[in-house]
PAVOVO-999328 format. One record per residue (C-alpha): residue number from 1; z, x, y. Coordinates in steps of 0.25 Angstrom, whole numbers, plus 5000, padded with zeros to 4 digits. Layout:
REC   num     pz     px     py
REC   NUM      Z      X      Y
...
# end
This chain:
REC   num     pz     px     py
REC     1   5681   5313   5147
REC     2   5684   5327   5147
REC     3   5680   5340   5140
REC     4   5687   5352   5136
REC     5   5686   5362   5148
REC     6   5696   5373   5144
REC     7   5694   5383   5133
REC     8   5705   5387   5123
REC     9   5710   5398   5132
REC    10   5712   5389   5144
REC    11   5718   5378   5136
REC    12   5728   5385   5127
REC    13   5731   5397   5136
REC    14   5728   5392   5149
REC    15   5720   5404   5153
REC    16   5706   5406   5158
REC    17   5699   5420   5160
REC    18   5689   5425   5170
REC    19   5682   5439   5172
REC    20   5680   5445   5186
REC    21   5665   5449   5189
REC    22   5668   5455   5203
REC    23   5661   5444   5210
REC    24   5668   5430   5207
REC    25   5680   5426   5214
REC    26   5681   5412   5209
REC    27   5686   5409   5195
REC    28   5687   5394   5190
REC    29   5697   5390   5180
REC    30   5693   5379   5170
REC    31   5707   5375   5165
REC    32   5711   5360   5163
REC    33   5722   5364   5172
REC    34   5719   5365   5187
REC    35   5724   5378   5193
REC    36   5736   5377   5203
REC    37   5737   5388   5213
REC    38   5748   5391   5223
REC    39   5747   5406   5226
REC    40   5742   5418   5219
REC    41   5755   5426   5223
REC    42   5768   5425   5215
REC    43   5776   5428   5227
REC    44   5770   5415   5233
REC    45   5779   5402   5230
REC    46   5766   5394   5228
REC    47   5762   5404   5216
REC    48   5771   5395   5207
REC    49   5762   5384   5209
REC    50   5751   5391   5201
REC    51   5748   5385   5187
REC    52   5741   5398   5183
REC    53   5741   5413   5184
REC    54   5730   5423   5186
REC    55   5729   5436   5178
REC    56   5719   5447   5178
REC    57   5716   5459   5169
REC    58   5706   5470   5169
REC    59   5705   5471   5154
REC    60   5709   5457   5149
REC    61   5718   5463   5138
REC    62   5733   5458   5136
REC    63   5744   5463   5145
REC    64   5733   5467   5156
REC    65   5734   5455   5164
REC    66   5741   5454   5177
REC    67   5743   5442   5186
REC    68   5734   5440   5198
REC    69   5743   5436   5210
REC    70   5733   5439   5222
REC    71   5719   5438   5226
REC    72   5715   5424   5222
REC    73   5717   5409   5225
REC    74   5714   5396   5218
REC    75   5707   5384   5222
REC    76   5706   5373   5212
REC    77   5703   5380   5199
REC    78   5696   5391   5205
REC    79   5702   5405   5207
REC    80   5697   5413   5218
REC    81   5699   5428   5219
REC    82   5699   5435   5233
REC    83   5691   5446   5227
REC    84   5682   5445   5215
REC    85   5689   5450   5202
REC    86   5684   5463   5197
REC    87   5673   5464   5187
REC    88   5679   5461   5173
REC    89   5693   5457   5178
REC    90   5699   5447   5168
REC    91   5705   5435   5175
REC    92   5714   5425   5168
REC    93   5720   5412   5174
REC    94   5732   5408   5166
REC    95   5738   5394   5167
REC    96   5753   5394   5166
REC    97   5758   5392   5152
REC    98   5772   5392   5145
REC    99   5770   5406   5139
REC   100   5765   5412   5152
REC   101   5751   5415   5147
REC   102   5746   5428   5141
REC   103   5742   5436   5154
REC   104   5755   5439   5162
REC   105   5761   5453   5160
REC   106   5775   5449   5164
REC   107   5783   5435   5164
REC   108   5780   5434   5179
REC   109   5765   5435   5177
REC   110   5765   5425   5165
REC   111   5759   5411   5169
REC   112   5771   5403   5164
REC   113   5770   5388   5166
REC   114   5764   5376   5158
REC   115   5750   5373   5163
REC   116   5744   5377   5150
REC   117   5753   5368   5142
REC   118   5751   5356   5151
REC   119   5736   5357   5148
REC   120   5738   5356   5133
REC   121   5732   5343   5127
REC   122   5726   5340   5140
REC   123   5712   5336   5134
REC   124   5719   5323   5128
REC   125   5720   5318   5142
REC   126   5712   5316   5155
REC   127   5717   5315   5169
REC   128   5718   5302   5177
REC   129   5709   5308   5188
REC   130   5698   5311   5177
REC   131   5699   5296   5172
REC   132   5697   5291   5186
REC   133   5685   5300   5188
REC   134   5679   5296   5175
REC   135   5681   5281   5178
REC   136   5674   5282   5191
REC   137   5662   5289   5184
REC   138   5661   5280   5172
REC   139   5664   5266   5177
REC   140   5662   5266   5192
REC   141   5648   5266   5199
REC   142   5635   5258   5200
REC   143   5632   5251   5187
REC   144   5645   5253   5181
REC   145   5657   5243   5179
REC   146   5664   5247   5192
REC   147   5654   5249   5203
REC   148   5663   5256   5213
REC   149   5678   5259   5214
REC   150   5687   5268   5222
REC   151   5693   5280   5215
REC   152   5707   5276   5221
REC   153   5706   5262   5214
REC   154   5703   5269   5201
REC   155   5714   5278   5203
REC   156   5724   5267   5205
REC   157   5720   5259   5192
REC   158   5720   5272   5184
REC   159   5734   5275   5188
REC   160   5738   5261   5185
REC   161   5731   5263   5172
REC   162   5739   5275   5169
REC   163   5752   5269   5172
REC   164   5749   5257   5163
REC   165   5744   5266   5152
REC   166   5756   5275   5153
REC   167   5766   5264   5150
REC   168   5762   5261   5136
REC   169   5749   5268   5133
REC   170   5748   5283   5137
REC   171   5757   5294   5133
REC   172   5765   5294   5146
REC   173   5779   5296   5140
REC   174   5785   5309   5146
REC   175   5797   5316   5140
REC   176   5807   5322   5150
REC   177   5817   5332   5144
REC   178   5830   5333   5153
REC   179   5844   5337   5151
REC   180   5855   5327   5155
REC   181   5863   5332   5167
REC   182   5878   5329   5169
REC   183   5874   5317   5178
REC   184   5868   5311   5166
REC   185   5855   5307   5173
REC   186   5841   5311   5173
REC   187   5831   5306   5184
REC   188   5819   5298   5179
REC   189   5806   5307   5178
REC   190   5797   5306   5190
REC   191   5786   5298   5182
REC   192   5796   5289   5174
REC   193   5791   5275   5172
REC   194   5800   5271   5159
REC   195   5807   5278   5148
REC   196   5804   5279   5134
REC   197   5815   5286   5127
REC   198   5826   5296   5130
REC   199   5832   5306   5120
REC   200   5841   5318   5120
REC   201   5838   5330   5112
REC   202   5848   5336   5103
REC   203   5849   5351   5099
REC   204   5839   5350   5088
REC   205   5828   5344   5098
REC   206   5829   5330   5092
REC   207   5829   5319   5101
REC   208   5840   5309   5102
REC   209   5837   5295   5107
REC   210   5846   5291   5119
REC   211   5848   5276   5120
REC   212   5848   5267   5132
REC   213   5862   5265   5138
REC   214   5859   5252   5144
REC   215   5868   5244   5134
REC   216   5879   5253   5138
REC   217   5879   5256   5153
REC   218   5870   5254   5165
REC   219   5866   5260   5178
REC   220   5868   5251   5190
REC   221   5857   5251   5200
REC   222   5866   5246   5212
REC   223   5879   5253   5216
REC   224   5886   5248   5228
REC   225   5900   5252   5233
REC   226   5908   5240   5234
REC   227   5921   5235   5242
REC   228   5933   5229   5235
REC   229   5926   5215   5235
REC   230   5914   5221   5228
REC   231   5905   5220   5240
REC   232   5895   5232   5242
REC   233   5899   5241   5253
REC   234   5888   5245   5264
REC   235   5886   5257   5272
REC   236   5883   5259   5287
REC   237   5869   5255   5284
REC   238   5873   5242   5277
REC   239   5868   5247   5263
REC   240   5876   5246   5251
REC   241   5884   5259   5248
REC   242   5880   5264   5234
REC   243   5890   5270   5224
REC   244   5891   5277   5211
REC   245   5890   5269   5198
REC   246   5903   5267   5190
REC   247   5895   5263   5178
REC   248   5886   5276   5177
REC   249   5899   5284   5180
REC   250   5906   5278   5168
REC   251   5894   5280   5159
REC   252   5892   5294   5163
REC   253   5907   5298   5160
REC   254   5909   5290   5148
REC   255   5914   5295   5135
REC   256   5900   5298   5129
REC   257   5902   5313   5133
REC   258   5915   5315   5126
REC   259   5914   5309   5111
REC   260   5925   5319   5106
REC   261   5935   5311   5099
REC   262   5928   5299   5092
REC   263   5941   5296   5084
REC   264   5949   5293   5096
REC   265   5948   5278   5099
REC   266   5952   5276   5114
REC   267   5945   5269   5125
REC   268   5950   5279   5134
REC   269   5943   5290   5126
REC   270   5931   5283   5120
REC   271   5920   5276   5127
REC   272   5910   5265   5124
REC   273   5904   5273   5113
REC   274   5916   5270   5104
REC   275   5914   5255   5105
REC   276   5898   5256   5104
REC   277   5897   5266   5093
REC   278   5894   5281   5092
REC   279   5888   5283   5078
REC   280   5893   5297   5077
REC   281   5907   5293   5079
REC   282   5907   5280   5073
REC   283   5911   5273   5086
REC   284   5910   5258   5086
REC   285   5910   5256   5071
REC   286   5923   5248   5071
REC   287   5915   5236   5076
REC   288   5901   5240   5071
REC   289   5891   5250   5078
REC   290   5881   5244   5088
REC   291   5868   5251   5085
REC   292   5864   5250   5100
REC   293   5876   5260   5103
REC   294   5874   5268   5091
REC   295   5869   5280   5098
REC   296   5874   5294   5100
REC   297   5863   5299   5108
REC   298   5867   5294   5122
REC   299   5862   5284   5131
REC   300   5854   5283   5144
REC   301   5852   5273   5155
REC   302   5841   5272   5166
REC   303   5848   5273   5180
REC   304   5838   5265   5188
REC   305   5847   5267   5201
REC   306   5845   5282   5200
REC   307   5832   5282   5192
REC   308   5838   5291   5181
REC   309   5841   5291   5166
REC   310   5856   5291   5164
REC   311   5862   5297   5151
REC   312   5875   5295   5144
REC   313   5885   5306   5145
REC   314   5883   5312   5131
REC   315   5869   5316   5135
REC   316   5873   5326   5146
REC   317   5866   5339   5145
REC   318   5857   5333   5133
REC   319   5842   5336   5133
REC   320   5836   5322   5135
REC   321   5821   5318   5134
REC   322   5817   5306   5142
REC   323   5804   5300   5137
REC   324   5798   5291   5149
REC   325   5785   5284   5152
REC   326   5777   5289   5164
REC   327   5766   5281   5171
REC   328   5756   5292   5169
REC   329   5754   5295   5184
REC   330   5764   5306   5186
REC   331   5753   5316   5189
REC   332   5743   5307   5196
REC   333   5729   5309   5193
REC   334   5731   5321   5184
REC   335   5738   5311   5174
REC   336   5733   5313   5160
REC   337   5727   5302   5152
REC   338   5725   5302   5137
REC   339   5710   5302   5134
REC   340   5712   5291   5124
REC   341   5717   5282   5135
REC   342   5705   5285   5145
REC   343   5696   5274   5141
REC   344   5708   5264   5142
REC   345   5710   5269   5157
REC   346   5695   5267   5160
REC   347   5696   5253   5155
REC   348   5709   5250   5163
REC   349   5702   5255   5175
REC   350   5689   5247   5174
REC   351   5698   5234   5172
REC   352   5708   5237   5183
REC   353   5697   5241   5193
REC   354   5688   5229   5191
REC   355   5700   5219   5189
REC   356   5705   5222   5203
REC   357   5692   5218   5209
REC   358   5687   5205   5214
REC   359   5675   5197   5209
REC   360   5675   5204   5195
REC   361   5669   5196   5183
REC   362   5681   5192   5175
REC   363   5674   5195   5162
REC   364   5673   5210   5166
REC   365   5688   5211   5170
REC   366   5692   5204   5156
REC   367   5683   5214   5149
REC   368   5688   5226   5156
REC   369   5702   5221   5153
REC   370   5700   5219   5138
REC   371   5694   5233   5138
REC   372   5705   5239   5145
REC   373   5715   5233   5136
REC   374   5707   5237   5123
REC   375   5706   5251   5128
REC   376   5721   5252   5131
REC   377   5724   5247   5117
REC   378   5715   5257   5111
REC   379   5722   5268   5120
REC   380   5736   5264   5115
REC   381   5731   5265   5101
REC   382   5725   5279   5103
REC   383   5737   5284   5110
REC   384   5747   5278   5100
REC   385   5746   5291   5093
REC   386   5751   5284   5079
REC   387   5751   5294   5068
REC   388   5750   5289   5054
REC   389   5759   5300   5048
REC   390   5770   5296   5058
REC   391   5769   5282   5053
REC   392   5769   5286   5039
REC   393   5781   5294   5041
REC   394   5789   5282   5048
REC   395   5784   5273   5037
REC   396   5790   5282   5026
REC   397   5804   5276   5030
REC   398   5800   5262   5028
REC   399   5808   5260   5016
REC   400   5821   5263   5022
REC   401   5830   5252   5024
REC   402   5833   5247   5038
REC   403   5848   5243   5039
REC   404   5852   5232   5049
# end
């Protein structure tokens, strides 16, 4: 449960103003975003840690603002000046935003960053830490369902709930945009659990689906140097000596990057795409086109040995978007939870906590289990985000014939 705590200026512009009265030295900000303070001086390397800038003006009119770089410190969300600001002095705290804000006189004084933009839409979510606090207040105590429980136990079950919900309920699909380097490999994102889809983006910004290449090639997980008898060779520590993959080397250097002469039919020039079919060139039509290989957008594989995404050679230097599932815990207790899933999380916690205890009446455990299941089902419906106009648009093509 939460209420709006920011005014429109704080939310849209990321700015909050104060007036000096010659007495006060402490000024408390009320942003949803906590202030991060490294140093007041731009010459200090820690100054870059700041997620805000401080400006003052004697008149408050545009172009009269200057950045304040001395004489203050920050603790929590309280800005403390060494000396009381003069009576009537205008003070503005500007969170960093993409356009730099309205107060800096020079590009160096502008507050460039994305703190403001990251806060947009935040009201639709609540933090995991707040959910834990709310649960302890509402469901734990004398005369309540759970007489007592350690906060650490609630944290454990709350994190497990986030992981389970993230896989198929919450909107925990992240989209990473990268450029495919010449080694044709991209490391898995730090919070990666499973992939959803991969695309490359053409010059018009349209996404082109990249197909899995498992039916064409593979990434070996064990690579041992062998002697002439095929036996793995060991080093001085009696460990097998690793080598490079011939399979990956051949895939990386295949003919996909050269499709310059499609009319010249020669095994020494044309690679597997001649036999399996490139629709833009008509390859494979002599014996019939196999739909699973009718793809001109390239292929990817997941290299479990190196924990990387590997791409076919025709995708080098292309912009690729990787859609993947996160477990929802990449930012620990600051993890955001959709408010429409909050009740399901409480139901999960009640069942998980009581089900892990001995001597609990079975009818209570089963009731809580059914409640948790029902709340999860309701949450999936709420978060499905099905729009009637989109369904109507799709159904308008129902009269088209599907050819087999």
